[in-house]
C-alpha positions as CSV (number, residue, x, y, z in Angstrom):
1,M,-28.3,-112.6,-78.8
2,L,-27.4,-114.5,-75.7
3,P,-29.8,-114.1,-72.8
4,L,-28.3,-112.4,-69.7
5,V,-28.9,-114.1,-66.4
6,M,-29.4,-111.8,-63.5
7,G,-26.2,-111.4,-61.5
8,S,-23.9,-112.8,-64.2
9,V,-22.7,-109.4,-65.3
10,V,-20.2,-108.0,-62.8
11,P,-19.8,-104.2,-63.0
12,Q,-16.3,-103.1,-63.6
13,S,-15.1,-100.6,-61.0
14,A,-12.4,-98.1,-61.3
15,P,-8.9,-99.2,-60.3
16,L,-8.0,-98.4,-56.8
17,V,-5.3,-95.9,-56.0
18,G,-3.0,-98.5,-54.7
19,D,-3.4,-100.6,-57.8
20,V,-0.6,-99.0,-59.8
21,S,2.1,-100.8,-61.6
22,P,5.5,-100.5,-59.8
23,V,7.2,-100.1,-63.3
24,L,5.1,-97.1,-64.0
25,V,5.9,-95.6,-60.6
26,G,9.6,-96.2,-61.3
27,I,9.4,-94.6,-64.7
28,I,7.7,-91.5,-63.3
29,A,10.2,-91.3,-60.4
30,V,13.1,-91.4,-62.9
31,L,11.5,-88.7,-65.1
32,L,10.9,-86.4,-62.1
33,L,14.5,-86.9,-61.0
34,L,15.7,-86.0,-64.5
35,V,13.6,-82.9,-64.6
36,F,14.8,-81.8,-61.2
37,M,18.5,-82.4,-62.1
38,F,17.9,-80.4,-65.3
39,F,16.4,-77.6,-63.3
40,L,19.4,-77.5,-61.0
41,L,21.8,-77.5,-63.9
42,I,20.0,-74.5,-65.5
43,R,19.9,-72.7,-62.2
44,R,23.6,-73.1,-61.6
45,T,24.4,-72.0,-65.1
46,V,22.3,-68.8,-64.7
47,K,23.7,-68.0,-61.3
48,S,27.3,-68.4,-62.6
49,F,26.5,-66.3,-65.6
50,T,25.0,-63.4,-63.5
51,E,27.9,-63.6,-61.1
52,G,30.4,-63.4,-64.0
53,M,28.6,-60.4,-65.4
54,R,28.8,-58.7,-62.0
55,E,32.5,-59.5,-61.7
56,G,33.1,-58.1,-65.2
57,R,31.4,-54.8,-64.4
58,R,33.6,-54.3,-61.3
59,K,36.8,-54.7,-63.1
């Protein structure tokens, strides 16, 4: 085994909050945007369906 000299081992600290890859942030932003757009699509579809059902009952 190699002898360890005092002070030669630097403890690894956790990455800072600001130390995030910009590519990762971009990927997460795109995924969140896609989920939000999918939510709006489903919401519009359900609202149109319920409105059509109400119109059909009136006639």
